N, C-alpha and C positions, 0 to 999 in steps of 0.2 A: 201601785200609784195610789196615794190618799186623795180619793175621790170626795172625801168630805170638806177639802179644801179647793175645790173647784171654783167656788164663787168667792170672793172676800166677805169677811164676816159682815160689814158694814150693808154691803150688796144684799146679802141673803136677808138681813133682818128687815130691810127697804121692802122687798119683793114680798117677805110673809106679812109685813103690816098692812101692805096695799092688798093682799088677798083677803084679809080680814075685813077691810073695809068694804070689799066688792062684796064678800057676803053676806054682811049685815045690810045691804041696800034693800029696798023692797021694790024696786021698779028696775029689774033688770031689762036691759033691751039688748036686741041681736038684729044687726044690719047685715044685709045681703053684701055681696062684693060690689055689686053695681051701685048702692047708695051709701057705702061706708068710705071713708078714706082716714088714713093718719095725719093730724095735723101737726105738722114737725118739720116745718121749713127749712130747718137746718139740715136735717136728713133727706136728702132726694132719693135714698133707695127706699123710703116709706111708700112713696105714690108709683114705685115702679110695678112693671107687670110680675116678676118673679114674687114679689112681697104679697102682691094682692091675692096671690093663690093660697099664700099661707095664712093673710089675713081672713079669707075664706073658711078656712079650718079652724081658725081661733074662734069664729063666731059661733062655731056649733057646740064651743064649750058652755051657753047660756050664760056666759057671762059680758057685763058690758066692757067694750075694749077701750080703756082709759086707763093710763098711768101716769106718773109725775113728769111733766114735760112732752108727754106722749098723749094726747087727748084726741078721741074719735069724735066728731059731730055730725049730725047728718046733713047732708047738703041735698041741694035739689036733683031730682032726677034727670040724668044727661045722655044724650044719645050716644049707644054704643059705638057705632060706625064712626062716629066723631072725635069724641075725647077717650074713648079706651084704647090703649096702645097694644099693637100687635105682643101677643104673648112668643117667648123664646121656649121651645121644647125642650132645648138642651139644658137652661138653666133651671125649668121646672124639674125635669128628672133628678138632676144634681141636688136639688133642695129637697126633694120629695125623700130620697134616699137617705140624705143627711139626717133631717129631721127623725127619720125612723130610728135610725143607728143611735143618733143622739139621746133620744128620749128613752131608751133602755139604759144608757148610761146614767143619765141623771136619775133616772128610777133606782138603779142599784146605790147611787152614792148618796141618795136622799130617800130613805122607804118611808119613812113618815110624813112626806109632804103630801099635800092633797095635789089632786091633778091641776088644779087650776095654778097653783105654785111652778109645778114643771112646767106648765104651757107657760106661764111668765118669763119663766129662765129661758126657754125655748126660743122664744120671741125675741129677747135680747141678744142671744148668741147668733140667731138668722140674719136679725138686723148688722151687726157686724162681719159677717160672714159676707153678705150682700155687698156690704161696701168695699171688703177687700176683693172681692171678686170683680167689682166695678174698675179696680185698680188694673188687674193683669188675669181675670179668669181663675178657675179654680187652682192653677199653679201659685199664684199669687198667696192664696191661704196655705197653702203647705209651705212655703218657701217663708213665709212671715211667722209661721210657729217656731221657727229657731229663733227667732230675734225677742226685743221685750215685749212682752203682753201689754193689751190695753189696761187703762185704770180701775176697769169694774172687773178684770178677768185674772185669776191668779195664774202662775205659769204653768202649773198641772193643767188647768182648763185649756189653756190656749195650746198647749203640747196635744192634749186629747183633741181639740178641733181640727189642728193639723193631721192628726193620724186619721181620725174619721175621713176627713177630706180625702185622703189619698187612699184610703180603702173604697171610697165611693167612685172616686176618679178610675181606680182600677176595674172596677165592677161595670161601669159604664164602657170602659174599653172593651173589656171582654163580650160584653152585651153587643156591641157596635160588630164586634170581629165575629161574632155568631150570626148575626145577622148578614153579613158579607157571605160568610161562609154559606149560609142557606140558599143566597143569590147563585152562587158560584155551583154548587151542588144541581142547582137546576137548569145550569149553562147547558147551551146546546153540544158543545165540543165534550163536556162529561158524560153527557146522556148518549152521544154517540157511541163512546169508549166504554160505557157500561153495557150497552146492548151489546158489542161485539164482544166482551168479556163473556155474557150470558150465552152467546151463541157457540162460544168454543168450551161451554162447560164449566164455566166459574161460578158458583153459587154461595148463598149462606154470608158467613164472618168474611171469607176472604173478598167476595165483591163488595159487600160495604167498606171494609178497609179501603180497597183501590179506589172507590168512589171518593171517599174523603182525602185519600192521597192526592188524586188527580186535581180536585176541587182546591185543595191547598197549596198545591203548586200554581194554579189559574190565579188562585188570589196573591200570591206573593210575586208574580209575573205582574199582576195589576198594579200593586203596591209600589213594585219597582219604576214601572214606567210614570206613576204620579209623582213619585219623589224626583225624578229625572225632569218632569215637566215644572214642577215648584222651584226647582235649582234653575230652569231655563228662567223662570218669570223674574225670579231674585236677580238674575244676571242683568238681565232687561231692565229691571227696575234701577239697578245701580249704576249701568250705562247711562242711562236717561239722567239721573241726577248727577252724574259726572259732566255731561254736556251741559247742563242746566247751572252747574257751578262755574263752569268756564265761560259761559256767556256773559256771566256777570262782572261785577266790578272786582277787579283784581288787585290786591296791593304788594307792592313790589318794593323791598327794602334796598336802597341803595345810597352805599356809604354811609349809613346811618339814619338816612332819611326815609320816610315813607311816601312814595308816590302813587297817587292813585291814576289807574290806567283803564281806560275803557277798552275792552276786547271786541273787534270786529266779528259781529255775529255771521257774517257770510265768509269769513276766513277762520277756520278751525286752528287750533292752536297744537303745532304739532311738536310733539316731545320726542327725543331721538335717545336711545341708550347709550351710556357712554363706549368708548371702544375697548376691544378687551386685549389685554396684553398677555403673551405667553400661550401656551399650549390649553386647549380645553381638556378638563378633567373631571371623570364621572364614574360615580361608584354604583353597583348594583348588588345589593346583598353582601357587602363588605368588598366585592370584587372591582377593583382599578381597570375598568373596561376602556379606558384611554390609552393602555399598554400597548403596544404595536404586535404584541405577540397574539393579542386576540383577532387581529386580521388574519395571522396564519389559521388561527383555528376556525375561524369563518370558511376560510379556504377549503380546508381538509372538511369540514363538514359538508361542502358543496360536492366536492369528489365521493364522499362516502354515500351521497344520495345515488349516485349511479350506481353503487352495488346494493343498497337498500331497495332502491326501486330500479330495477333494469328496465333497459329500453325494450320496445317490443319488436319483437320478428317482421321484417318487411312483408307485406302482402305478396304471395306468390299467383302470378297470372299468366296468361298467354302460353307461350313456348315453355317459358320456365316451368310452368304447371306439369305441361307432358313430361319434361325431362322428369320432374320429381316423381310422378307415376312410375316411371320407368325404372328409377333408382328403388322405389319401395317395391317393385315386383322383380326383383332380380333374385336369382339363385345363389345357394351359398356357393358354388363352383365358379359363377360368373366372376370376371374381373369388372368391377365398378369405377376403376381409376378413369375412364374416357368420361363416363358420364358426370361424374363429380367435377371434372374439369370444364365440361361444358355448362354444367348448373351454375357454378362458380364463376364463368364470363357471363351468364346471362344476369344473374341477381347482384352481381358484387357484394356478397354477403361479409358480415361480420361473424363474432363469435354467436351473437344471439340466434342468428340465422341458422348458424350451423347445429347448435342444441336444439332447435326447432325441428329440425330434418333427424337428428338423433332420435330424437323423444318418439318421434312417428315410427323410425325404425324399431325402436326396441318394444313398442306395442303391437308390430305386425310379425316382425320375424328377430327375434332374440339374438340368434348366431350371426345373421348379417349385420345387426347392430353392434357386436363384438368387431365384427371384420371392418367395417367402415370406420369405427372410432379408431380402432388401432392405425389405420392408413391416416386418419386426418391430424394423427399425433406431429407428423413433418409438414402440415398446411400452414402456411404462412399465414392467412387470414385467421385460422382458427385460434391463433393467441395461445399455444399450449402452455400450460403451467402446470406444479407439481399436483394439483388436484386431480386434472385431468388423467394422470398416471396412476394417481392412488385407486381412482373409481374403477378404471380398466383393470386393475389387478384384484381389486376386491371382488369385480363380477366373474372373474376367471377362478378365484379361490371359492368361492361360492358353491360354483358346479366342479369343483375337485380337479381343473384342469392346471396341474402344477406347472409343468412346462412351458405353456403360454402366460402363465403369471409371471415365471421366471424370465421370459424373454423381453416382456415389457418391463420389468426391473433392469434389464442388463442395457435396455434403451435410454431408461430413465439414468443410469450411471455414466452412460458413454455421452450423455449430454450435459454432464457436471450437476446433475441435480440429486442431493443425497436424500435418502428416505425421511420423511418427518414422521411424527409420531404415530400417525394415521396407518402411514404405509407398514411401518415396523409391526404395529398391533395386528394388522391384517395377515403379515406374513408368519408371526409367531401361531395364531390361528388355524393359518392353512397348514404348517408344517406339522403341527399339534395335531390336527384332525386326521392328517395323513398317515400319522405314524414315523415320521422322519425326524427324530429326536434330536441328533446332531445339527442340521437346520435349523430347527427349532430355538435350540440352544445360541445358536450364531446369530439368529435376528433378536432374541431376547437381550443377548448380549451387546447388540448394537443400538439397542434401546436405550440400555443404561449409560453407555458411554459418551450418546451425544447428551448425558445429563437430564433427559425425561424420566419424569415416574410413572413406571408401568401401573395400570389400574386394576382393580378387581379382577376383570375379564382376561387380562393379560395373565395374571398368577394363575389362575385356575387353569387356562390353556396349559400352561408350562407343567403343572402339577399332574394334570391327565395324560400329559405326553410321557412324563416319568413314570406314571401309575401303569400304563398301557406297554410301556417298554420291560416292565419288570424291575424298575428301580424306584420302588416306594420311599427307601431310606432318604434318597436325594430329595424327593417331593416333599419329606418330614423337613429336612435342612431348609427348603425354601418358605416353608410355613414358619420355621421359627425366624428366618428373616424378615417375613412380612410382619410378625408381630414386633422386632425391634424398630421397624418403620412406623409404630402405631397402626398397623392396619389388622384389622380384625377378621381373620379367616374365617368362612362360613363353614354351615353345617356340611355342605355338599362336598367340599375338600376333607373333611375330617373324615367322612363315611367312605371316601374313596381309597384313603389310605388304610382303613380300619379293614375293608373290603379286600385290598391287595395283601395284605400279611395274615387275613384270615386263611386266603387261597394258599399262601406261601407256607403257612402251619407255622408264622412266627409268632408265637403267643408270647412273649415278651414286648414285642412292639407293638402287637395290638392291643395288649391292656395298658402301654404307655400312652397311647392314641384314645383310648377309651377314657382314661385317666382327664386327658387335656380336655376331651369333650366335657366332661362332668365339671371340671374347674371353669370351663369358658360360659359354662349355664345352658348348655343345649340340651334339650329333652331326649330321654332316651325312648325309643317305638321298638317295634315288633324285629324290624331288620338289625338295630343295633345289637338286641340279644342273641339274634339268629347267627350273626357275624362272631360274637364272644364266644357262643358253644361251639360254633365250628372250629375257632381256632384253639380253645382250651380243650376241645373233645379228642383230640389226636393223642395226646399225650396226658391229661389229666381230666378225666371223666367225672371225678367228685367235683372239682372247680366248676367245671362246666354245667353240673346238676345242682349247684348254689346258685349261678345266674339264672339258670332256669325257673327254679323255686321261686328267686325275687322277681322274675317277670310275672309269674303266677300272681304273687302278693299285690303287686301294682296293678291288677287287674287285667294285664294283656292275656287273650286266648292265643296258644301256641297255633301255627299253622303247619301245613303238611311238611313243610321245608323245616322249618324249627325242629319238630318232633322228629324226623329222621336224622336230623344231625346229634340229637340227643341220644337217639337208638345206635347209631353210628358208632357213637363215642363208647357203647356200653359192648358193641361187637367187638371193637380192636382189643378191649380186655377182657372178651369172653364172660360177660356179666349176665347170662341170659335171664338169670332171676330178676335182677333189676330192670331189664327192659322190658320184661312182661308185666313186672310190677307197676312200671311206669305206663304201661299201655292198657292196663285195667283202670287206674287212676283216672286217666283222660277220658277212657270210655265213658266212666261213670259221668262225667262232667259235661258229657254230650259233644266228644272230640271223634270225628271220622275220619280213619286212616284214608291218606291218596296215594298215588303213585310213588311218591318218593319214599314214604313209609314202606310201602310193599316192596319197592326196590331193594331197601336195606334188608328187609328180613327175609328177602328171597334169595339175596347172596349169604346170608347168614345160614339159612336151613341147607343151601349148597355145599358148604363148607363142612357143614355137621353132618353129611350125606342123607340127609331128609328129604329125599325125594318127592316124597306122598305130599308132603306139607308143601313143598315148594310147587307142586302142580296145583294145589287149591289157593295159594296166591297169586299164580299165573291166572288163574280163572278168574279171581277178583280184580285183577288189573285188566281182562278181557271185557268184565260187566261194567267197568268204567266207562268204556266205549273209547278209549284212547288208544293209540299206538305205542307198544311197548319203547320205552326209552333205549337209548344206546347201552346204557349200563345194565339193564335186562338183558337184553340181546346177548351181551358179554357173559353174563351170569348163566343163563341157559345154554349157550355153546359150552361152558365149561362143566356145568352139569350133565349134560348129555354127551360129552366126551368121557367124563369119568364114571357114567354108567354103562358106557359102551354101547350106546344106542346109535349106530351108525347113521342111519339115515337123517335122524334129526339134528345129530352133530352136524353133519357134512352140510345139511339145510341151511342151519344159522350161521356155518362159518361162511357159506357164498354168501348171506346177507352182510356179513361184517366185513367180506371181502369189499364188496360194494361201496363200503363207506369206511374205508381204509384212512382218508383224509381227516376224518374226525376221531380216529382213535388216539389215544395217548399213551404215554409208555406203559404203565401199569395195566393196561387193558392188552396191550401185544403179550407182555409177560404174562398175563393171568390166562389168555387162549393157548398158547404155547404150552404153558406147565398141563393145561388140563388136555391138550392134545397127547403129550408123551405119558401122561398117567393112563390116558385111554387106549396107548398103543397105535395112535396116528402120527408115525414119526414122520413121513413125507409131507402130509400136511402142516406139521410142525416147522419142517424144514422151509416149506414154501412161506408160512407166516413170518419164520425170523427173518427171510429175505426181503419180504414187505416190510418189516420192522426197519431195517438196515437202510432200505431205500427212503423211509421217510425221516431220516436223519436219528433213528433212535439207536443206541449202542446197548446189545444185550447185557444182563448183570452178570457177574462172575458165578452167581449161584448158577442161573439158566445156563451159561456155556458149559458147566460142570456136568449138569444133567443132561446135556446134549453129548459130552464126550463118553462117559460112562457107560451110555446105554449101549446095549448088545442087540444085533438084529434077530438072534433067535428067541428073545424074551419080548417079542412083540407079536402083532398078528401078521396076517397075510399081506396088509396093506404096505409093508416094509419091503 
């Protein structure tokens, strides 16, 4: 802004010449505010209180207060209480702030001017500001800044005056708000809340922020009610003005002539609205609420309130209370039909009352709850719906009571109610958990045939059902179907397939699942690499070692199971040197073999007929303080049988016979071959019969070994 042009050039020269004449005067006078006044009858603001305070400040310049057409004369001393008007604090505050800011701007615009010149400029500016404020307050000064400036002021100066006035007004409002904030900070309600916050442990900055928040809320609430009161007063004033206007003389234009009519003050003029033609139409947020369909919506809303806010159960008193206690104390074998009929006759229950009774039964006796809930399915006042059936089926499914769940499902179908998505989902979970793959597939197919989309839990249950049934390839197809439907299979699903393929020895399928997991972005952990080593170790120990070394590079420390799987891979290829080298390398890194590793080594030493080393490993297993696993017992029986140590062989054989349900096909064949090689043929034939009883058929090699054996070649046990 070119502040050099704040005053017009002619006005600035007059002020400068005036200041020089004042400076050359030999008798400077200064009068107090009480004895000085501005002799300008044309300007009422010069004798006003706001200007007197500025005149007092101007006297301190030690210059006589006279200007062209604005002379100050001495007057007789007057009584303050009689002649001096009351001061306006708000006006004084505004002008003092205005003078302070405006003095700085004038000093910047006229750095070579004397202080008296700046003061003279300020007096002229303040005189004009006061005259504008008398018209409409400080807001009038701000509004007039956009219009034509006065004669002595340039447009830049008048715009600066408006900007300074706006700044001063904002500062005053902030100060006023700050004072109100101080008041509300000390209010009783804020003090009570602050004390409570301190008692519960709130301290420091958090307590300070809460105090200011509460005080600000109280201040906003107070301002809101003040605005309502001002609106009420304005409305009352407008009403009074309208009534007074109606009581006066009215002019009515009749056929082009103006007629004066006196309105009777006792009889108010009644004005009626014109009659409306057509239907009432109104819109809210763009919706035509006059449409009849919204009446139907309102009815449905009232109906839904009964669901959202259900009715409360009736109070149970008197004889009905006694019957209720009898129902709650029933045993599982008791017949509750008679008591339920009596209870229904006394209470006349609705569904809410029946549910309240079932909730109490569920808390006290869950089995009795299931029994009575099934009986209530045929009760008319219970108002049975599909949700009651599905809840009961879900309760039976969680307890693995499949027959009971199927009975409820049959009742549901007999009543013409088709299973919904919740019921079908419950059936899939139930059959998958029970291992009934066919019924799980039927429930899953029923779910899709109804056009319902199974969720992730349903797919997981079906995948686990396929895996548990030994059909991981069908589970893999289901995962591919999920990807087609834009559903992302979880890591647990992939790991279940990888585990199943690894146990089956299907290394190609295992690698395919591993590649899918890597492509999907799942992280590889210890179990992931262990399953890969187990899958590849059956036929490709070198590839298994590659994944084992890659696991070590990633920072995973192999556990006992993973190490045992790698050693077992070397055992199958009879690579003793690589197995021992791996063990030595791992022991340097702090690895300590466990039962799984010792079991693999023990089986290997028995095959190599290193009985002394096998005995040492057996002692190490005993030192670990854990019972030898089944694989170790099978290996010990085989070792003692081959060594023809009859006592220990038969002792181990007796332990294995007691655990025949846990033995697998290869365990039976290993025991039988060991007994044959040791000459215990009768025991071998007995184990063969147990093997066939468990559903395992002997291999061709085992049958040929039993067929070609001669009784003379064996010990006396034949």
